[in-house]
N, C-alpha and C positions, 0 to 999 in steps of 0.2 A: 629853191628847188634843189633837191639832192641829185647826185649823178644817177642813182638807181631810178628815181622817178622820171628823169629826163629820158633815160634809156627805155623805160616802159612806155612812155608817150611816143617815142620814135617807133617802137615795135608795133604799138597799136595803130599808129598811122599807116605803117606798111601793110598790116593786116586789113585795115579798112580799104586801102587802095586796091588790094587784090580781091577783097571779099564783096564789095558793093555790087559789082556786076552779077555775081552769083545770087545775091539777095534779090536783085531786080528780076533775074531770070526765073527764080523759084516762085516769086510772087506772081509773075505774069503767067506761069504755067498753072498755078492754082486758080488764078483768075479765069483762065479759059475753061476750066472745069465748072466753075460757078456759073459762068455765062452760058455754057452748053446746057446746064441743068435748068436754068431760068428760061431759056428759049424753048427747050423741049417741053417744059411743064406747061407752057402756054398753048401748045398744040394738043396735048392729051396724055393719057396714061400710057398708051402703047409706045409713043415716042420717047417718053421719059424712061420706060423700061428698056427700050433699045439703046439709049445712051448708057444706062447702067450696065447692060450686058457688054456693050462695046468697050467700056472702061475696064471691066473685069477681064476681058480678053487682052486688051492692050497693055495693062499694067504689068503683068508678069513678063511679057516680051520686052517691055521697056526696061525693067529691072535686070533682066538677063544681059541685055546690051550694055547697060550702065555698068554692071559688074565686070564684063569683059573689058570695057574701056578703062576702068580703074585699074584692073590687073595689068593690062598691057602698058599703061602709062608707067607703072612701077618697074616693069621689066625693061622698057625702053630707057627709062632714067638710069637704071643700073648699067645697061649696055653703054650709054653715053659716058657715064662716070668711070667705067672701066677703061675707056679709051678705045 
């Protein structure tokens, strides 16, 4: 094994250790949407429509908060790095 391949394996290992919780969290979040849809579909059309409307209201708010969190994490990291 070359030095470059070993370095790549080490880097991928670090990425995996950092990334697997994110993968689990995103999968769980998508799973809750699927479960909500399945459960609401059993009750009827109006319940399923209510879930769809709720999701369409919730998603933009979630994305705004997520954007603010990403931006503030970069600003905070710069402040810590500057000393």
